[in-house]
BAFI-3210 file (N, C-alpha, C; in Angstrom, 3 decimals, decimal comma, padded with zeros to 6 digits):
// residues 134
n [1|2|3|4|5|6|7|8|9|10|11|12|13|14|15|16|17|18|19|20|21|22|23|24|25|26|27|28|29|30|31|32|33|34|35|36|37|38|39|40|41|42|43|44|45|46|47|48|49|50|51|52|53|54|55|56|57|58|59|60|61|62|63|64|65|66|67|68|69|70|71|72|73|74|75|76|77|78|79|80|81|82|83|84|85|86|87|88|89|90|91|92|93|94|95|96|97|98|99|100|101|102|103|104|105|106|107|108|109|110|111|112|113|114|115|116|117|118|119|120|121|122|123|124|125|126|127|128|129|130|131|132|133|134]
n.u [045,876|049,659|051,628|054,129|056,741|057,945|060,453|060,280|061,547|061,346|058,869|058,704|059,431|058,116|055,636|056,178|056,155|057,647|059,758|059,180|056,608|055,377|055,572|054,599|051,681|051,434|051,493|049,217|047,518|046,622|047,612|049,043|051,640|052,001|053,743|056,519|060,066|062,488|064,533|062,934|062,341|059,697|057,315|055,826|053,008|051,537|048,969|048,952|050,203|048,527|046,602|048,358|048,432|045,725|045,353|047,328|046,643|044,366|044,843|046,112|043,564|042,486|041,667|041,013|042,787|040,736|038,754|040,233|040,714|038,267|037,112|038,617|038,226|035,303|035,820|037,480|035,614|033,758|035,531|036,049|035,436|033,967|030,360|027,612|024,892|021,888|021,105|023,463|025,431|024,400|024,692|027,305|028,190|027,126|028,671|030,692|029,975|029,880|032,381|033,142|032,102|032,990|035,672|035,365|034,347|035,915|038,283|037,354|037,506|040,210|040,931|039,876|041,437|043,946|043,487|043,449|045,938|047,557|046,629|047,606|050,522|050,737|050,207|052,079|054,391|053,645|054,046|056,939|057,405|056,815|057,985|060,685|060,927|060,806]
n.v [-075,231|-075,413|-076,414|-075,097|-073,326|-069,780|-067,509|-064,086|-062,623|-063,933|-063,973|-061,167|-060,971|-062,516|-060,999|-058,613|-056,543|-054,539|-055,519|-053,789|-052,760|-055,537|-055,819|-054,229|-054,516|-056,945|-055,537|-054,041|-056,156|-057,211|-059,424|-062,106|-064,135|-067,301|-068,938|-068,914|-069,419|-071,165|-069,591|-066,928|-065,962|-064,658|-066,458|-067,882|-069,156|-070,293|-069,523|-066,687|-065,596|-065,348|-063,907|-061,127|-060,450|-060,210|-057,613|-056,175|-055,819|-054,381|-051,953|-050,178|-049,138|-047,605|-048,602|-048,671|-049,671|-050,532|-051,318|-053,165|-054,635|-055,511|-056,844|-058,764|-060,232|-061,308|-062,749|-065,032|-065,371|-066,693|-068,841|-070,548|-073,195|-073,312|-073,232|-071,740|-069,821|-069,516|-066,712|-065,492|-066,041|-064,908|-062,608|-062,087|-062,600|-060,275|-058,244|-058,857|-058,616|-055,824|-054,688|-055,850|-054,097|-051,658|-051,911|-052,331|-049,895|-048,370|-049,049|-048,525|-045,371|-045,448|-046,198|-044,063|-042,248|-042,937|-042,960|-040,367|-039,200|-041,029|-039,704|-037,055|-037,592|-038,383|-035,677|-033,995|-035,216|-035,249|-032,420|-031,914|-032,874|-031,429|-028,920|-030,176|-030,219|-027,188]
n.w [020,512|020,066|022,585|023,340|024,752|024,407|024,979|025,527|023,380|021,469|020,989|020,460|017,990|016,387|016,294|016,007|017,744|020,304|022,850|025,048|024,597|024,848|027,564|028,949|027,648|029,171|031,865|031,786|031,741|029,771|028,384|029,782|030,423|029,764|031,420|033,782|033,193|034,835|035,726|035,861|033,824|030,997|029,547|026,682|025,179|021,649|022,106|023,552|021,468|019,325|021,146|021,451|018,948|017,856|019,461|018,947|016,292|016,566|017,574|015,653|014,564|016,422|018,882|022,464|025,301|026,857|025,454|024,041|025,872|026,243|024,619|024,343|026,786|025,839|023,755|024,853|026,849|025,259|023,390|025,558|027,893|029,970|030,213|028,493|028,705|026,328|026,446|027,417|025,486|023,366|023,958|024,062|021,709|020,315|021,364|020,210|017,650|017,570|017,933|015,452|013,509|014,112|013,755|010,909|009,618|010,685|009,117|006,707|006,919|007,045|004,291|002,968|003,826|003,091|000,221|-000,429|000,570|-001,382|-003,815|-003,049|-002,861|-005,573|-006,750|-005,922|-007,247|-009,745|-010,004|-009,569|-011,701|-013,888|-013,373|-013,566|-016,325|-017,068]
ca.u [046,907|050,762|052,009|055,629|056,823|058,776|060,555|059,677|062,573|060,699|057,369|058,573|060,166|057,095|054,632|056,591|056,057|058,718|059,577|058,451|055,275|054,799|055,562|053,110|050,494|051,283|051,502|047,820|046,667|045,879|048,317|049,948|052,425|051,453|054,352|058,069|061,115|062,806|065,415|062,301|061,600|058,459|057,234|054,651|052,646|050,818|047,639|049,167|050,811|047,382|046,049|049,179|048,434|044,770|045,719|048,411|045,274|043,224|045,713|045,952|042,273|042,220|040,891|041,442|043,155|039,745|038,031|040,823|040,416|036,633|036,570|039,617|037,129|034,019|036,499|037,816|034,321|032,703|035,835|036,167|034,902|032,203|028,811|027,264|023,305|021,679|021,556|025,019|026,552|024,144|025,119|029,136|028,453|026,827|029,810|031,870|029,510|029,658|033,581|033,596|031,235|033,608|036,950|035,137|034,038|037,321|038,929|036,483|037,924|041,823|040,850|039,739|042,595|044,764|043,235|043,646|047,367|048,081|046,062|048,340|051,840|050,664|050,046|053,596|055,047|053,658|054,445|058,141|057,823|056,700|059,275|061,902|060,762|060,863]
ca.v [-074,676|-075,448|-075,773|-074,916|-071,847|-069,089|-066,259|-062,783|-061,866|-064,477|-063,462|-059,933|-061,049|-062,697|-060,100|-057,323|-055,550|-054,205|-055,978|-052,543|-053,115|-056,291|-056,039|-052,569|-054,986|-057,425|-054,568|-053,628|-057,334|-057,613|-060,744|-062,603|-065,025|-068,352|-069,268|-068,414|-070,113|-071,514|-067,790|-066,169|-065,464|-064,552|-067,770|-067,338|-069,806|-069,691|-068,608|-065,409|-064,680|-064,794|-062,638|-060,486|-060,340|-059,340|-056,418|-055,674|-055,372|-053,432|-050,635|-048,793|-048,870|-046,591|-049,022|-048,235|-050,687|-051,025|-051,809|-054,395|-055,950|-056,113|-057,652|-060,268|-060,876|-061,688|-063,964|-065,734|-066,406|-067,682|-070,144|-071,283|-074,709|-072,881|-073,459|-070,392|-069,987|-068,997|-065,372|-064,977|-066,606|-063,929|-060,930|-062,091|-062,559|-059,122|-057,620|-059,217|-057,662|-054,195|-054,561|-056,044|-053,010|-050,728|-051,806|-052,130|-048,669|-047,369|-049,539|-047,555|-043,831|-045,030|-046,093|-042,908|-041,551|-043,593|-042,198|-039,079|-039,545|-041,468|-038,393|-035,938|-037,777|-038,034|-034,189|-033,474|-036,103|-034,281|-030,926|-032,234|-033,283|-029,929|-028,380|-030,228|-029,697|-025,753]
ca.w [020,069|020,551|023,906|023,128|025,404|023,840|024,951|024,979|022,287|019,802|020,405|019,459|016,305|015,836|016,386|015,483|018,742|020,918|024,111|026,017|024,279|025,299|028,923|028,800|027,834|030,349|033,093|031,800|032,077|028,492|028,139|030,485|030,110|030,181|032,314|033,637|033,185|036,515|036,104|035,810|032,277|030,524|028,655|026,062|024,275|020,588|022,494|024,028|020,500|019,318|021,472|021,012|017,244|017,961|020,377|017,578|014,704|017,081|018,067|014,584|014,566|017,417|019,997|023,245|025,975|027,493|024,182|023,656|027,014|026,680|023,420|024,615|027,395|025,231|023,112|025,626|027,424|023,984|023,361|026,986|028,003|030,336|029,545|028,470|028,237|025,159|026,656|027,620|024,454|022,190|024,300|023,892|020,359|019,861|021,784|019,335|016,171|017,530|017,386|014,111|012,672|014,403|012,796|009,486|009,825|010,985|008,233|005,433|007,213|006,584|002,736|002,251|004,050|002,078|-001,346|-000,220|000,444|-002,597|-004,413|-002,590|-003,312|-007,031|-007,259|-005,530|-008,037|-011,143|-010,001|-009,867|-013,274|-014,425|-012,937|-014,026|-017,619|-017,435]
c.u [048,387|050,959|053,033|055,630|057,853|059,043|060,059|060,185|061,711|059,735|057,070|058,786|058,450|055,684|054,546|056,116|057,396|058,415|058,805|057,116|054,528|054,823|054,523|051,963|050,269|050,997|049,565|046,482|045,863|046,386|049,509|050,822|052,119|052,594|055,773|058,943|061,918|063,796|064,392|061,712|060,384|058,444|055,764|054,576|052,030|049,611|047,835|050,201|049,710|046,809|046,842|048,863|046,854|044,820|046,534|047,376|044,290|043,732|045,527|044,416|041,689|041,248|041,468|041,696|041,954|038,819|038,463|040,241|038,923|036,777|037,635|038,377|036,163|034,710|036,785|036,597|033,533|033,641|036,316|035,489|034,056|031,350|028,173|025,431|022,925|021,881|022,495|025,688|025,898|024,355|026,798|028,994|028,138|027,941|030,844|031,581|029,799|031,289|034,027|033,235|032,123|035,102|036,421|034,776|035,148|038,269|038,716|037,587|039,112|041,765|041,041|041,310|044,080|044,809|043,979|045,272|048,047|047,794|047,410|050,097|051,637|051,194|051,679|054,097|054,752|054,030|055,780|058,429|057,831|057,514|060,734|061,535|060,965|062,155]
c.v [-075,684|-075,289|-075,573|-073,410|-071,013|-067,923|-065,237|-062,514|-062,697|-064,070|-062,195|-059,876|-061,464|-062,129|-058,818|-056,372|-055,354|-054,992|-054,897|-052,982|-054,082|-056,607|-054,872|-053,764|-056,145|-056,799|-054,411|-054,732|-057,571|-059,122|-061,149|-063,867|-066,281|-069,126|-068,491|-069,432|-070,350|-070,002|-067,035|-065,357|-065,896|-065,811|-067,563|-068,508|-069,371|-068,559|-067,111|-064,673|-064,802|-063,864|-061,331|-059,942|-059,547|-057,964|-055,634|-054,919|-054,316|-051,885|-049,540|-048,620|-048,025|-047,201|-048,755|-049,559|-051,132|-051,402|-053,348|-055,382|-056,519|-056,962|-059,047|-061,139|-061,827|-063,185|-065,255|-066,685|-067,303|-069,215|-070,837|-072,237|-074,483|-073,009|-072,169|-070,810|-069,293|-067,066|-064,953|-065,393|-065,318|-062,857|-060,981|-062,054|-061,314|-057,839|-057,514|-058,374|-056,388|-054,035|-054,782|-054,814|-052,100|-050,822|-052,034|-050,764|-047,644|-047,867|-048,607|-046,028|-043,973|-045,475|-044,776|-042,065|-041,776|-042,956|-041,068|-038,984|-039,682|-040,025|-037,423|-035,847|-037,513|-036,734|-033,835|-034,193|-035,409|-033,025|-031,034|-032,479|-032,283|-028,858|-028,522|-030,231|-028,336|-025,597]
c.w [020,659|021,994|024,446|023,773|024,425|024,603|024,592|023,707|020,803|019,848|019,787|018,416|015,602|015,344|015,956|016,366|019,601|022,375|025,166|025,903|025,192|026,509|029,236|028,953|028,553|031,334|033,380|031,955|030,700|027,935|029,131|030,373|030,490|031,488|032,684|033,664|034,854|036,928|036,117|034,869|031,733|029,667|028,014|025,302|022,858|020,796|022,837|022,597|020,009|019,498|021,608|019,428|017,488|018,500|019,316|016,536|015,400|017,354|016,754|014,342|015,314|018,445|020,932|024,058|026,852|026,665|024,042|024,569|026,772|025,284|023,631|025,433|027,003|024,241|023,711|026,358|026,080|023,678|024,542|026,829|029,064|029,753|029,442|028,389|027,031|025,022|026,816|026,436|023,051|022,762|024,094|022,520|019,822|020,294|020,744|017,546|016,459|017,187|016,196|013,525|013,142|013,653|011,257|009,079|010,025|009,556|007,138|005,589|006,768|004,801|002,368|002,667|003,159|000,564|-001,162|-000,187|-000,862|-003,661|-004,180|-003,160|-005,084|-007,649|-006,785|-006,749|-009,668|-010,926|-009,831|-011,112|-014,218|-014,434|-013,236|-015,626|-017,937|-017,422]
res [m|d|d|r|h|m|q|i|g|e|v|a|a|r|t|e|l|s|l|r|t|i|r|h|y|e|e|t|g|l|v|i|p|s|a|r|s|q|g|g|f|r|l|y|t|e|t|d|v|a|r|l|m|v|i|r|r|m|k|p|l|g|f|t|l|e|q|m|r|d|l|l|d|a|t|d|r|l|d|g|d|g|t|l|d|d|g|e|r|e|a|l|l|e|r|v|r|t|y|q|q|a|a|a|e|q|v|e|k|l|r|v|q|l|s|r|a|e|d|f|a|a|t|l|g|a|r|l|e|q|s|a|v|r]
***
């Protein structure tokens, strides 16, 4: 990925996360800035932004910080330069599969909730139309 460094404000704009949220993820060890400027400002790379986007996508699905950390650890190890034996690689892939399945299940639950919410909004709209006619 690109080695260009970005300050936290640009990262916040790109990820649509607040500065406070990004700092919180740093405090919890989920995303550590790749560098610091001479003035001590946090500097992030595209890899850091991609990591924040994974976290951002997991949050509305109800994943905990610990689950985010676990998934990021698994994907970091799969993507890393270190050699993995077949058993270790398969165990990591199984962890990722578990998160993929949990995400798919949560997406389905959210689809049901959205459908119910849309039905409710339509019902209210129809009720307002009925009341306006009277």
